[in-house]
Kinemage of the C-alpha trace (Angstrom):
@kinemage 1
@onewidth
@group {chain A} dominant
@subgroup {mainchain}
@vectorlist {calphas} color= white
{ca met a 1} P 24.238 180.431 36.068
{ca thr a 2} L 26.491 181.842 38.803
{ca asp a 3} L 28.476 185.052 38.554
{ca ala a 4} L 32.207 184.311 39.127
{ca ser a 5} L 32.887 187.752 40.622
{ca ser a 6} L 30.264 187.277 43.314
{ca ser a 7} L 31.539 183.784 44.320
{ca ser a 8} L 35.127 184.888 44.855
{ca thr a 9} L 36.459 184.652 48.444
{ca gly a 10} L 37.710 188.189 48.264
{ca cys a 11} L 34.264 189.662 47.891
{ca pro a 12} L 32.695 191.036 50.999
{ca ala a 13} L 29.792 189.066 52.353
{ca pro a 14} L 26.637 190.922 53.162
{ca gly a 15} L 26.124 191.909 56.789
{ca his a 16} L 29.833 192.147 57.804
{ca gly a 17} L 30.442 195.810 57.298
{ca gly a 18} L 32.409 195.454 54.095
{ca arg a 19} L 35.282 193.332 55.603
{ca thr a 20} L 36.130 189.737 54.846
{ca thr a 21} L 36.765 187.073 57.490
{ca asn a 22} L 40.531 187.062 56.852
{ca gln a 23} L 40.692 190.831 57.250
{ca arg a 24} L 38.914 190.649 60.605
{ca asn a 25} L 41.342 187.959 61.828
{ca arg a 26} L 44.344 190.017 60.740
{ca thr a 27} L 43.135 193.164 62.484
{ca arg a 28} L 42.221 191.393 65.743
{ca ala a 29} L 45.001 191.917 68.335
{ca pro a 30} L 46.310 188.758 69.986
{ca his a 31} L 45.205 188.246 73.536
{ca thr a 32} L 48.031 188.721 75.989
{ca pro a 33} L 47.365 187.794 79.602
{ca arg a 34} L 48.005 190.454 82.220
{ca gly a 35} L 51.506 190.320 83.580
{ca thr a 36} L 52.934 188.599 80.437
{ca lys a 37} L 55.174 189.672 77.611
{ca ser a 38} L 54.816 188.629 73.992
{ca gln a 39} L 58.033 187.357 72.374
{ca asn a 40} L 58.028 186.081 68.771
{ca gly a 41} L 54.301 185.635 68.835
{ca arg a 42} L 54.405 183.607 72.051
{ca ser a 43} L 53.145 184.718 75.415
{ca thr a 44} L 55.523 184.133 78.284
{ca met a 45} L 54.634 184.690 81.919
{ca thr a 46} L 56.757 187.177 83.835
{ca ile a 47} L 57.317 185.945 87.385
{ca arg a 48} L 58.479 188.395 89.995
{ca ala a 49} L 60.110 187.216 93.171
{ca thr a 50} L 57.902 188.079 96.071
{ca thr a 51} L 60.043 186.501 98.787
{ca ser a 52} L 62.661 188.464 100.661
{ca pro a 53} L 65.151 187.513 103.384
{ca arg a 54} L 63.542 187.354 106.800
{ca val a 55} L 64.746 190.200 108.948
{ca leu a 56} L 64.103 189.866 112.657
{ca pro a 57} L 63.000 192.985 114.508
{ca ala a 58} L 65.519 194.590 116.813
{ca arg a 59} L 63.426 193.605 119.822
{ca ala a 60} L 63.448 189.920 118.794
{ca val a 61} L 67.225 189.967 118.355
{ca glu a 62} L 67.631 191.572 121.750
{ca asn a 63} L 65.356 188.947 123.335
{ca gln a 64} L 67.437 186.159 121.804
{ca arg a 65} L 70.574 187.680 123.294
{ca arg a 66} L 68.995 188.115 126.713
{ca arg a 67} L 67.532 184.616 126.927
{ca pro a 68} L 70.817 182.834 127.856
{ca leu a 69} L 71.654 185.581 130.355
{ca thr a 70} L 68.215 185.164 131.914
{ca ala a 71} L 68.779 181.420 132.259
{ca met a 72} L 72.207 182.015 133.792
{ca thr a 73} L 70.792 184.516 136.270
{ca ala a 74} L 67.922 182.216 137.230
{ca thr a 75} L 70.274 179.280 137.802
{ca gly a 76} L 72.657 181.389 139.857
{ca ala a 77} L 69.859 182.821 141.974
{ca ala a 78} L 68.452 179.334 142.613
{ca val a 79} L 71.847 177.980 143.707
{ca thr a 80} L 72.422 180.950 146.016
{ca ala a 81} L 68.978 180.717 147.599
{ca val a 82} L 69.089 176.939 148.121
{ca asp a 83} L 72.623 176.957 149.562
{ca leu a 84} L 71.951 179.781 152.015
{ca thr a 85} L 68.672 178.143 153.080
{ca ile a 86} L 70.375 174.790 153.749
{ca lys a 87} L 73.128 176.542 155.725
{ca tyr a 88} L 70.560 178.254 157.917
{ca leu a 89} L 68.596 175.044 158.521
{ca val a 90} L 71.677 172.963 159.288
{ca val a 91} L 73.035 175.491 161.780
{ca thr a 92} L 69.594 175.822 163.399
{ca trp a 93} L 68.699 172.141 163.700
{ca ile a 94} L 72.016 170.308 164.111
{ca pro a 95} L 74.194 171.059 167.147
{ca pro a 96} L 77.871 171.895 166.518
{ca arg a 97} L 80.310 168.962 166.128
{ca gln a 98} L 77.470 166.542 165.505
{ca gln a 99} L 76.507 164.786 162.296
{ca leu a 100} L 73.115 163.848 160.927
{ca ala a 101} L 73.421 161.486 157.965
{ca leu a 102} L 75.621 163.427 155.502
{ca leu a 103} L 75.089 166.767 157.236
{ca ala a 104} L 77.534 168.204 159.769
{ca pro a 105} L 77.842 171.952 160.440
{ca ile a 106} L 81.461 173.111 160.330
{ca thr a 107} L 82.562 176.729 160.181
{ca asn a 108} L 85.357 177.401 157.691
{ca pro a 109} L 87.097 180.798 158.143
{ca glu a 110} L 89.416 180.077 155.204
{ca phe a 111} L 88.867 179.494 151.526
{ca thr a 112} L 87.666 176.179 150.148
{ca leu a 113} L 89.657 173.215 151.527
{ca gly a 114} L 91.681 175.655 153.622
{ca val a 115} L 93.933 176.706 150.750
{ca ala a 116} L 94.343 180.254 152.115
{ca gly a 117} L 93.142 182.558 154.856
{ca gly a 118} L 93.209 186.173 155.977
{ca his a 119} L 91.155 188.960 157.439
{ca pro a 120} L 87.419 188.491 156.776
{ca leu a 121} L 87.078 191.866 155.048
{ca val a 122} L 90.039 191.144 152.791
{ca met a 123} L 88.661 187.743 151.919
{ca val a 124} L 85.211 189.186 151.165
{ca ala a 125} L 86.813 191.815 148.915
{ca leu a 126} L 88.822 189.159 147.076
{ca met a 127} L 85.783 186.960 146.632
{ca thr a 128} L 83.753 189.909 145.321
{ca leu a 129} L 86.473 190.723 142.794
{ca gly a 130} L 86.475 187.079 141.770
{ca val a 131} L 82.715 187.151 141.134
{ca val a 132} L 82.990 190.348 139.063
{ca ala a 133} L 85.867 188.900 137.015
{ca ala a 134} L 83.948 185.670 136.448
{ca leu a 135} L 80.932 187.620 135.213
{ca ala a 136} L 83.089 189.622 132.814
{ca val a 137} L 84.441 186.383 131.357
{ca val a 138} L 81.325 184.216 131.159
{ca ile a 139} L 78.749 186.760 129.961
{ca pro a 140} L 80.258 187.067 126.444
{ca leu a 141} L 80.743 183.305 126.284
{ca val a 142} L 77.144 182.614 127.293
{ca thr a 143} L 75.786 185.234 124.886
{ca arg a 144} L 77.685 183.665 121.984
{ca gly a 145} L 76.541 180.172 122.945
{ca arg a 146} L 80.021 178.827 123.677
{ca val a 147} L 79.235 177.991 127.309
{ca pro a 148} L 75.917 176.574 128.607
{ca ala a 149} L 73.998 179.167 130.571
{ca trp a 150} L 73.240 176.754 133.394
{ca ala a 151} L 76.933 175.900 133.848
{ca ala a 152} L 77.851 179.562 134.156
{ca gly a 153} L 74.932 179.991 136.542
{ca leu a 154} L 76.242 177.218 138.788
{ca thr a 155} L 79.654 178.865 139.015
{ca ile a 156} L 78.375 182.376 139.640
{ca gly a 157} L 75.629 181.259 142.026
{ca gly a 158} L 77.985 179.198 144.151
{ca ala a 159} L 80.538 182.003 144.345
{ca val a 160} L 77.877 184.540 145.303
{ca ala a 161} L 76.456 182.239 147.995
{ca asn a 162} L 79.836 181.797 149.700
{ca thr a 163} L 80.591 185.508 149.396
{ca val a 164} L 77.291 186.460 151.040
{ca asp a 165} L 77.804 183.856 153.772
{ca arg a 166} L 81.293 185.148 154.578
{ca ala a 167} L 80.157 188.779 154.489
{ca leu a 168} L 77.308 188.076 156.953
{ca asn a 169} L 78.998 185.597 159.302
{ca gly a 170} L 82.723 186.222 158.828
{ca ala a 171} L 83.172 182.634 157.630
{ca val a 172} L 81.691 180.049 155.278
{ca gln a 173} L 79.442 177.372 156.722
{ca asp a 174} L 80.205 173.876 155.409
{ca tyr a 175} L 77.739 171.060 156.048
{ca leu a 176} L 77.980 168.312 153.403
{ca val a 177} L 80.226 165.376 154.342
{ca val a 178} L 81.803 163.716 151.283
{ca gly a 179} L 84.323 161.151 152.440
{ca his a 180} L 86.947 162.996 154.477
{ca val a 181} L 85.959 166.370 153.080
{ca val a 182} L 83.243 168.700 154.320
{ca leu a 183} L 81.926 171.237 151.843
{ca asn a 184} L 78.655 172.885 150.890
{ca leu a 185} L 76.339 173.057 147.898
{ca ala a 186} L 77.962 176.291 146.722
{ca asp a 187} L 81.386 174.613 146.542
{ca ala a 188} L 79.974 171.714 144.535
{ca ala a 189} L 78.177 174.116 142.174
{ca val a 190} L 81.388 176.088 141.556
{ca val a 191} L 83.398 172.941 140.800
{ca ile a 192} L 80.766 171.439 138.478
{ca gly a 193} L 80.159 174.740 136.678
{ca met a 194} L 83.868 175.363 136.102
{ca ala a 195} L 84.379 171.807 134.824
{ca ile a 196} L 81.514 172.115 132.311
{ca thr a 197} L 82.745 175.548 131.239
{ca ala a 198} L 86.284 174.282 130.653
{ca tyr a 199} L 84.975 171.304 128.696
{ca ser a 200} L 82.797 173.560 126.533
{ca leu a 201} L 85.797 175.698 125.604
{ca leu a 202} L 87.860 172.731 124.409
{ca pro a 203} L 88.401 172.482 120.634
{ca thr a 204} L 85.906 170.148 119.002
{ca gly a 205} L 88.558 167.598 118.039
{ca thr a 206} L 89.770 167.169 121.617
{ca arg a 207} L 86.414 166.190 123.086
{ca val a 208} L 85.869 162.574 124.025
{ca ser a 209} L 83.137 160.850 122.048
{ca arg a 210} L 80.400 158.985 123.931
{ca thr a 211} L 81.020 155.818 121.922
{ca asp a 212} L 84.805 156.115 121.748
{ca thr a 213} L 86.983 156.702 124.783
{ca arg a 214} L 89.924 157.822 122.696
{ca val a 215} L 90.749 161.516 122.518
{ca glu a 216} L 90.928 162.870 118.985
{ca trp a 217} L 93.442 165.692 118.695
{ca pro a 218} L 93.242 168.105 115.746
{ca arg a 219} L 95.801 167.496 113.016
């Protein structure tokens, strides 16, 4: 015969410290993972944003700004060095008033294509002012990426080469025969550089597409 009071579920079982199984479950705290919050009995993970906007160091920003100017300076220096070297070689190896292939040394005391003339010192001063003004214009454009650095370098390098040649010799030495015109590498560099610069400054809608020869003007 079994005692009803001892078989009841509410009676403590021996060996459990006087607490029933339900009491132990009620007193046990729910496990909450680290970094979570408990809402309505449910554990939800709290995610913190660990990414932040990338901020370039001041030195990196400065290097990015100097890179186009470095390319412009390198191009200009190359044009100046090559043009002055060719002038020296042509004058040294080819006699005056003679032509070798497309090379013929001709001294030009005036500006390109003889558009104007004057005293050598005055012309050197004007050409120097022109180089300074061109630098003041193209440096901001090159830094902002509106004009290719190499195009600006062609223009500046060609102008510097002719200025140095006139300052040293009192005139510009032409040597490249193109049809009925005799010019030099510096002249060609100035013309090409100015053409590319002008094209780069055109509004986007006025540029001619490679696949369409029509000019699209902005509406």
